[in-house]
C-alpha angles and dihedrals in degrees: 000000000000133000095230123003090194087073102022105041092109092053091048092051091049091052094045091051089056095044096047094045090052096046095047091048091050097047107024088229133116121250140185124216129211125207117194144163091188092260096068133022119205122191124207141176135186118254118181088341095306127106115243132177121251116212125329127315115271122223117193122218123224092222094049106043095157090068088070092052091049091048093049090050090066091059107029094037092203098144121077130189095042114184106251098226116154091248093050094047090049092050096046101038108012135102097289097040122110088233091063096040092054092044092048092055092046093049090053090054092047092051091052087055101047108011094103096055111113097237093045092046090050092054091054092047092051089048090052092048092053091048088053088063090047097049103025095241135052114284112186112153127150091226094055092044091054093044091052092046091052092046092051091054090048092048094049091047089052090052090053090048092052089059093039091238113161113245108222106131125053095205091052090050096051097039096048092232091140091057093052088051091059094043102260116124131183096026098098128008139157110284144155093302098062086092090099089072090063090068122081095240096033097100091050091053092049092052092045092054091044091054090055090052093046090067091075123090104229100168099106103015115166099185136082085235097166090060088054091048093049092051090048093051099050111074109255092234091048091047090053090051091050093046092234106158114138127207112269118242097248094055095044090050092052093047092049091051092048094047107036104061098161106033095178093053108032124082110222125203129183105195093188098035099162109179091353101257095143090044090053094056094040090053092046091051091050094048091049090051090047091054091049090051092050097244118164119251090252091051093048094051093045090050093048094053090046097047106037118058139163142196131190135165093215108094096208094043090054093055091046090050091052092052090044087053090054090049089052091052089050134220095259093056093045090053093053127078111303143143126250108294134205117201103228101215115119139193103231149128104259091190087055091224086148091068136077133201111262126174107302097348145012133285122218113230122202115187118213110221126240095043095307127149127281114249111221125202118183125223093255091073102028097058093061113054096197092050092046093050090053092048097049093045091051092048092051093045092050093045090054088056091043090234121181115265090241089067090060092044091054091049092049092053090052087052090057098257103132107142110120096224092048091050092049092051092049091045091056091047092049092051089051091050090050090053091048088052090055088052092049090246101112105090100091105045097091091059094043098044096043092053101039092054095055096086089063089055093047091052094057114110096251094049101048121125130246090211126031111193137168151080111289122205114281094207113162119224092236092060096051122096120247105268093044090049088057091052092048092048095047097046093043091051092049089057098043092251099115116104097177128175115069088347093061095094090051093056111120133209091224095078094051090045090054093052095044089051089056092045097047110028113018119094119225108284091012125141130241127196119182135174104233138172112278085241088073089074098057119353121112096239088064096047093110091047093056094056092076092221117094117201133109118268090245093055092045089060092052123090109266094246092057099048110116093213129027119243120256114222137187133180109225122220124203109299129219119243120212107179131157090301089078109071135214101018128107128347089249130035114276143197138195115229122201125192142160124222109252099160127207095018126046146188123228127241113283120252095241135055137199102249122209124207133175147108107248125210090237138352097252096042118157119246091257090053095045105044098070088056098048129090126189134207139164113246136175111254090227088061091050089050092055090052090050090062086079136207121350086225093060096098092051094064129074135185122261125246124286111248096182125168088036094199088075097052112019108075144166132210120257113215111230095197144305092314092061129217133343096251094215097047110019119187112250140186133183115278107229128206133189093241095065114125129225134302092024097053090057094053125093117257120261112248136184149094119296138196105255092225089080098054116101140159112267122203113206131181090270090052091073131077124172106297092344138087117221124207113304125230125247111250138185107223115181095215119146104215093193097051097029096230144109112262127225126201090266097045092044090057092049090048091056101258104121096166093052089045092054093049093047091046091059092043093050091050091053091046093053091048101043109015119108096207126085090217120105115248093252090052090050096056091046097039109158088001089287091149098036091055091058099049097077091091102250106196095203129030136171112218130187135182118260092214143358142117093275127033111251131188136164147166120264115202100174108099092193096052122106125221119214128218097270086071135058121212143189130188114237133186100223 
């Protein structure tokens, strides 16, 4: 406690350094310290013996005193049994919480310690390879890796809390051993994110995060809270780039009701289950029906885990879906009499792009990163989960003992695997596993192989689903890397889905995913319901999709007896249309498509849709919250298509310039003394903000004098409120007014601007070292002439926000001001 931190902050930090050092030495535990004068609260922790701030300062308000109590709760953790509402979970554990900020710093330190170890490095590479299939191109960023690692610990701790299992051991928590002890399999298991245990302080961090989670009361939770937490952790801009927008609760609930008519009889599969939202509502519908039918608790739980299943290729989403599944079953039911349960949610490639045709079936291929071998598992073991689990466990056990391959061959024959080609494939895979063991890279393959083979099992005739439901990936062809583009093109063409030509870049993975789900997982006469882009109802790139019959044009022209593959056919029912009149929802207009398997014939999409409209209280509203705000009408799809063409003003607007990284361009003045600045060459430094991404946020600010000619007002996304401009930012824009061009360090020097040249020289050097784009820095700030177009001195501009919870637009009257890329602008005459 200090009287005035404005004068005594240094004293407070000196005392806290001493206090924290002493307490941590005495107890062997980690602490945080708070310095306050009542007007501001500053949080600190020790890192390598030095005091460092955690998060931003907090200032309480006299008219909102409970905000201070809620803020202190995050640090002191004195209140138990917190209500797990989405808002509370986001505040306590999300991106801006002190729990996450502390964990993020600690995870960075742990990775520095163990990231180079072979087994740890392999886990990260496998994680990155799976994300490549999720997002279409390789995503391997430290920030995302740490966010996923934190989220996995939180999710596993929540699963423990659901079952009221005491959390005392980090290894037990991450491996799921405690779940196996109480007869629940498949909920939690060792995975890529156990790497934290390899670091000295890793177990302590796991327990600390788990204790924060344990404060929530998760007995009767009604929300898909882990989905909310995931969306709060991943930076909104990053999430938009990755296309990660999950289905809101109200919509998933409505789709489940419309699709699953007989919950006790129909098997339901979500082949792109994400965080498990559809699984949650399918399980809840089944349990309600079981209660109505008078089933015992044991019978209801057994039926749920037999009838409702999920697959996803995203390793974190799968874990979240498993915990969501547990939440759907409910703590009270899990505590009552029941049999041993297996949570049927699997990490796998639903498109089965990790398989290849082989003899009478398909082999599963698992590539080892860094130029390693490809592990091959034949159909004979992948189509039976129990057999496969025995085979992979035996292979791993023998490889740890460096046993001779003949030992495995003899065991396989006793298991009834006698085909020569199958034995040869498994022999090669075993030899590769033995070599990986020698390289200390063999500890993850049981988890990977068990999960990635499950889609083969689910596509066997006896395991197919009566209802396939979900939200498939909407990954555009133009954003997919080369080899996956080839797969998408080939398989779309084979099914008559490929539009090609100028429409090629608009092709979308969702249509192929829909058809493959019918081919692989839907039983004859079964029903499928998918959330799709609104474009699927009318746009030309989806023309083949809307026919309801999926076969290449060449095969369609052949006599039926000569066609190499039979047609797949569905009969479409009336779709739902969710365009811009439903807000907030997805970043692009959506639809829900319903169809029944009628292979080999089909029926095309109807001409009308059930259109939704309404302003919702929040994006992830429950069904009860959403329904009073929604209106429904029947509309011709052609009419909807005309509306989708958008505003006639659209072509008049263009996006502002990209001022990333902001530390180069967004600046503030540095006062030299009581006399102020030199007006012609003021002293500047980078203006920092807490949302900066790595590596830029870890770099020192740029600093130096600058010719005043290059200082302008910059309007950013946060400079705009509805119908009102807020204060602009000060920006350094290297625009040569005489020559009408963007200056570089070299050209600024030749033009007689030495201070600008020095600043740009340092910025360009940092850009070459840390930037991820091949563009030069001057090209980046003027990409697509976004800066040049603004420098003509427009006296009047309309600007609007590119994103945000509420639409915002305003009038800009400063002709010299620059608009950045979070805003769109158009010059107007009046």
